[in-house]
C-alpha positions in Angstrom: -2.8 9.5 8.9 0.1 7.4 7.2 0.1 6.8 3.5 1.9 3.6 2.8 1.3 3.8 -1.5 2.6 6.6 -3.4 4.1 7.7 -6.7 5.3 10.7 -4.6 9.3 10.0 -5.6 10.1 12.3 -8.6 11.1 11.0 -12.1 11.4 7.2 -11.3 7.5 5.9 -12.7 4.1 7.0 -14.0 3.9 9.4 -10.5 5.4 12.6 -10.0 7.5 13.9 -13.4 9.8 16.1 -11.1 10.7 17.8 -8.1 8.3 20.6 -8.3 5.5 18.0 -8.7 6.8 15.7 -5.9 6.8 18.6 -4.0 2.7 19.5 -4.9 1.8 16.3 -4.1 3.8 16.3 -0.4 1.5 19.5 0.0 -1.7 18.0 -1.1 -0.7 15.2 1.3 -0.1 17.5 4.3 -3.2 19.2 3.9 -5.2 16.1 3.6 -4.2 15.3 7.1 -1.2 12.8 6.2 2.3 13.0 8.4 3.9 10.5 7.0 3.9 8.5 3.6 5.5 6.2 1.8 7.0 6.5 -1.9 6.6 3.3 -3.4 7.4 3.3 -7.2 6.4 0.6 -9.5 9.4 -2.0 -9.5 8.4 -3.4 -13.0 9.9 -4.4 -16.7 8.4 -0.5 -17.7 9.7 1.0 -14.6 13.6 0.3 -14.4 13.3 1.3 -10.5 16.8 0.6 -8.4 17.2 0.4 -4.4 19.7 3.2 -5.2 17.9 5.6 -7.4 14.7 5.3 -5.0 16.6 5.9 -1.9 18.3 9.0 -3.8 15.2 10.3 -5.2 13.5 10.2 -1.4 16.2 11.9 -0.1 16.3 14.4 -2.8 12.7 15.2 -2.1 13.1 15.0 1.5 15.8 17.3 2.0 13.0 19.6 -0.5 9.8 19.1 1.8 11.7 19.7 4.9 9.8 19.7 8.1 5.9 19.5 6.1 5.8 16.0 5.9 7.9 13.0 6.4 8.8 10.7 3.5 9.4 7.1 3.4 11.0 4.1 1.7 9.2 1.7 -0.2 8.4 0.2 -3.7 5.4 -1.5 -5.5 6.9 -4.7 -7.2 5.4 -7.1 -9.8 5.2 -10.6 -9.4 7.8 -11.1 -11.3 10.2 -8.7 -8.9 9.5 -10.9 -6.2 12.5 -13.4 -6.6 15.1 -11.0 -6.1 17.8 -11.7 -3.9 15.8 -11.2 0.0 18.2 -7.9 0.6 17.8 -6.0 -2.5 13.8 -7.0 -1.5 14.7 -5.6 1.8 15.7 -2.0 0.9 12.3 -1.6 -0.7 10.7 -2.8 2.5 7.6 -0.8 2.9 7.4 2.2 5.1 11.2 1.4 5.8 10.4 -1.9 7.4 12.4 -4.8 5.7 9.9 -7.1 6.7 7.1 -6.1 5.1 7.1 -5.5 1.0 3.9 -4.2 -0.9 3.2 -6.2 -3.6 1.4 -4.9 -7.2 -2.3 -7.1 -7.4 -2.7 -7.1 -11.2 -5.7 -5.5 -12.5 -6.6 -8.6 -14.8 -6.4 -11.8 -14.0 -5.4 -13.8 -10.5 -2.2 -16.0 -11.0 -2.5 -19.5 -10.2 1.0 -19.1 -8.4 0.4 -16.4 -6.3 -0.1 -18.2 -3.0 3.1 -19.9 -3.9 5.3 -16.4 -5.0 3.8 -14.8 -1.4 4.2 -18.2 0.1 8.1 -18.3 -0.6 7.9 -14.7 0.8 6.7 -15.3 4.2 9.5 -18.5 4.3 11.9 -15.7 3.9 10.4 -13.0 7.0 8.6 -11.2 4.5 4.9 -10.0 5.0 3.4 -9.2 1.4 1.1 -6.2 1.4 -1.1 -6.6 -1.4 -1.6 -3.5 -3.4 -5.2 -2.1 -4.5 -7.3 -6.1 -5.0 -10.3 -4.3 -4.8 -9.9 -3.2 -8.1 -9.1 -6.4 -9.6 -11.7 -7.9 -11.6 -11.7 -11.6 -10.0 -11.6 -10.3 -6.9 -14.5 -7.8 -7.3 -16.2 -10.9 -8.8 -15.0 -13.7 -6.0 -13.9 -12.0 -2.9 -13.1 -15.0 -1.2 -10.1 -14.9 -3.2 -8.2 -13.0 -0.9 -9.4 -15.4 2.2 -6.8 -18.5 2.3 -4.0 -15.3 1.7 -4.8 -13.4 4.6 -5.4 -16.2 6.4 -2.1 -17.1 5.8 -0.7 -13.6 7.2 -0.7 -11.2 4.4 -2.4 -7.9 4.3 -4.3 -6.2 1.8 -4.5 -2.4 0.9 -7.2 -0.7 -0.8 -7.0 2.7 -2.3 -8.9 5.6 -0.6 -10.2 6.5 -4.9 -11.7 2.9 -4.3 -13.2 3.5 -0.6 -15.3 6.3 -1.3 -16.4 5.7 -5.1 -13.9 7.9 -7.3 -12.5 4.7 -9.4 -16.2 3.4 -9.6 -19.2 1.1 -8.6 -17.4 -2.1 -8.7 -13.9 -1.1 -7.2 -16.1 0.7 -4.0 -18.3 -2.1 -3.3 -15.5 -4.7 -3.7 -13.8 -2.6 -1.1 -16.4 -2.3 1.5 -17.5 -6.3 0.7 -13.6 -7.2 1.6 -13.7 -4.6 5.0 -16.9 -6.4 6.1 -15.1 -9.6 5.4 -12.1 -8.6 7.4 -9.9 -9.2 4.4 -8.4 -5.2 4.3 -6.1 -4.0 6.8 -5.5 -0.3 5.5 -6.1 2.6 3.3 -3.5 4.7 1.2 -3.4 7.1 -1.6 -2.1 5.4 -4.4 -1.6 9.5 -5.2 0.4 10.0 -8.7 -0.7 13.8 -8.8 -0.7 16.2 -6.9 -4.5 17.2 -6.8 -5.9 16.7 -3.3 -8.2 15.0 -4.7 -5.8 12.5 -6.0 -4.9 11.9 -2.1 -8.0 12.0 -0.4 -7.4 9.9 2.7 -9.5 12.1 4.4 -12.8 11.4 2.4 -12.6 7.8 2.6 -12.1 7.6 6.1 -15.5 9.9 6.7 -17.2 7.4 3.8 -16.6 4.2 6.4 -18.7 6.1 9.2 -16.7 4.2 11.7 -14.1 6.2 13.6 -12.2 3.5 15.2 -12.5 1.2 12.3 -11.0 4.5 10.1 -8.2 5.2 12.5 -7.0 1.3 11.8 -6.8 1.2 8.7 -5.6 5.1 8.1 -3.0 4.8 11.4 -2.7 1.9 13.7 -1.7 -0.1 10.9 0.4 1.7 9.0 2.3 3.1 11.9 2.7 -0.2 13.1 4.4 -1.7 10.3 6.4 1.5 10.1 7.8 0.8 13.8 8.1 -2.3 13.4 5.5 -3.4 16.2 3.0 -6.0 15.7 0.2 -5.2 13.2 -3.3 -4.4 16.1 -6.0 -6.5 16.1 -8.8 -4.8 13.8 -11.5 -2.8 16.6 -14.6 -4.7 17.6 -12.6 -8.2 16.2 -10.8 -10.8 18.0 -7.4 -11.5 16.5 -7.7 -13.8 13.0 -6.0 -16.9 13.7 -2.8 -17.4 11.3 -1.6 -20.1 9.5 1.4 -20.7 7.9 1.0 -22.0 4.2 -1.2 -21.0 1.7 
């Protein structure tokens, strides 16, 4: 499996506090069957992560962890940070791919200009990947809010702990609804701590009861992003038609 959302990089945000804790997260991820993990620290007003600090922390961690697991670059960007110059956004490219960017979905409210902000990313040649939309109360109440965004080319990432119920009934039900409607594309851990339970991607995959779908969400889609390949169609579904614009 490939985990494209974690807070494993040491000392940057509310995830791993130091190198030892980061190594513990990596060991837990490897034990869970993860072969590559993206360090996606928060990039927002309360965590002043720069591309330079992300890259330095990633290099330090990869040197320390060795061949146990591959550590990939990235960032989880707040909506307010999306107006940065494109070359700066590209340095936070998800899994090292400058054509994809992990965007933090707000937990509360649904910004009226969300579609416009994502449209500007698409116009700049960047595909937004919405992090944990199933944890947003508005999406829980109205999953169809994601439809125009996904139809326009955005991807949605579910948190493993939502899929298997560790984040509560509402997040789990919303995750399953988004999957049923074809509005979710990958599962990631969003791990902040070293316990295997905090990672838990394999358990989430098992909950789905569909090996092909689980592999698409945890291996095929994230691998395509990392490798720069076209995102493969969901198994059992025709490739959705994309239209440019929200």
